[in-house]
DOKOLTOR-985631 format. One line per field, with one value per residue (C-alpha): residue number from 1; y, x, z; residue in one letter. Coordinates in steps of 0.001 Angstrom, whole numbers, plus 500000, padded with zeros to 6 digits. Example, Ala and Ser with C-alpha at 12.3 -4.5 7.8 and 13.67 -1.06 7.14 Angstrom:
2
resi: [1:2]
v: [495500:498940]
u: [512300:513670]
w: [507800:507140]
resn: [a:s]
This chain:
127
resi: [1:2:3:4:5:6:7:8:9:10:11:12:13:14:15:16:17:18:19:20:21:22:23:24:25:26:27:28:29:30:31:32:33:34:35:36:37:38:39:40:41:42:43:44:45:46:47:48:49:50:51:52:53:54:55:56:57:58:59:60:61:62:63:64:65:66:67:68:69:70:71:72:73:74:75:76:77:78:79:80:81:82:83:84:85:86:87:88:89:90:91:92:93:94:95:96:97:98:99:100:101:102:103:104:105:106:107:108:109:110:111:112:113:114:115:116:117:118:119:120:121:122:123:124:125:126:127]
v: [258365:261362:259956:260692:257075:256865:254035:253127:250276:250779:249120:251684:248063:247522:251210:251495:248075:249758:252272:250952:248920:252479:254279:251719:250897:254113:257052:260374:259927:263555:262317:259037:259914:257258:257109:254686:254563:255174:257886:259416:258197:260913:263488:263539:263071:265444:268403:266093:263153:260929:259162:255269:253593:250652:249767:247287:245740:244941:248772:250025:253277:253118:250387:249610:248333:251238:253325:251854:252769:256057:257027:255563:258927:261188:262755:263928:260712:257847:258409:256947:253476:251581:248338:246620:245254:242860:239793:239530:236695:236732:235781:237569:240732:240907:240280:243450:245665:244754:245230:249052:249769:247986:246777:245037:242322:241344:239134:239622:238271:239180:239574:243663:242361:241315:245233:246133:245034:245417:249543:249258:247481:250201:253026:251272:251410:255036:256077]
u: [325650:327018:327227:324751:323121:321649:319036:318961:316137:313802:311488:309250:309216:312628:314528:311343:313243:316409:315413:314617:318035:319857:318245:318121:321607:322521:322115:320707:316937:317529:321038:319056:317857:316658:316423:314274:317234:321058:319596:318463:320801:323278:321355:320340:324472:325313:323127:324985:327305:326982:329141:327306:325287:323218:322200:320119:321225:318689:316097:314564:316396:319493:320657:323001:326219:325488:325033:328962:330014:329229:330613:333897:334036:333482:335701:334071:332545:335641:335620:331879:331407:328880:327362:325356:321788:320462:318565:321904:323671:325937:329894:331119:328795:329839:333085:333437:331618:334446:336894:334811:334766:332029:332957:330074:326961:324512:322235:318016:316741:317844:316824:317122:319210:322312:321161:321841:325554:326292:325418:327149:330758:330409:330448:333509:335735:334575:336121]
w: [082730:080049:077324:074336:072094:069109:068803:065038:064315:061737:064205:067664:069379:068895:070237:073035:074190:074036:075683:079315:079001:078297:081107:083343:082603:083809:080367:081269:079093:077602:076086:074298:071083:067962:064280:061721:059623:058731:056372:059432:062410:059033:059478:063368:063761:061604:064072:066973:067591:070012:071363:070679:068377:068301:065601:063004:059852:057975:057364:054386:053029:054205:055945:058421:056569:054531:057690:059079:055387:055068:059006:058275:055495:058150:060150:063257:063763:064269:068169:068014:068878:066756:068242:066145:067639:065000:063254:061044:060870:057479:059160:056265:056469:060519:059592:056835:059907:062146:059921:059600:063019:064836:067684:069920:068370:070006:068044:068366:069999:073048:076973:077714:080678:077359:075969:079541:079556:076593:077284:080397:078579:075787:078706:080186:076951:076845:080116]
resn: [m:n:y:r:i:l:l:v:d:d:s:p:l:l:r:a:t:a:r:r:a:v:l:q:a:g:a:a:p:e:l:v:r:e:a:q:n:g:k:e:a:l:a:a:l:a:k:e:p:a:d:i:v:l:l:d:i:n:m:p:v:m:d:g:y:q:f:v:e:e:k:v:k:l:p:a:l:a:a:m:k:v:a:l:v:t:t:e:g:n:k:k:r:l:e:r:m:s:q:l:g:v:t:h:y:l:r:k:p:f:e:p:e:e:l:r:a:l:v:c:e:l:f:q:g:k:q]
């Protein structure tokens, strides 16, 4: 799969787990990038857009909620799919994320197979 993926989470362990899952789902290693927070993610996307972002909500510097609010202001990122991979369970916050265009949600902790299935589903939606 030739989709550009950005993994955004402040946990290096979760990013490593997510990287393995997206590679097993068929992503090309050279197209998978990482960021530790929303601010780093926006900077990475300014250099090179992504097709899919796997995003945590609860992060320092700029959280996932702030990232999504900034993303919707940028027309160049309009077609990019965002999926939440988070411990967040607040229904109002999750509804707001959905209103801002977040299409998928996976609650932590998760099994690697669940993340692979999510990525495969996102790949299907990009075709």
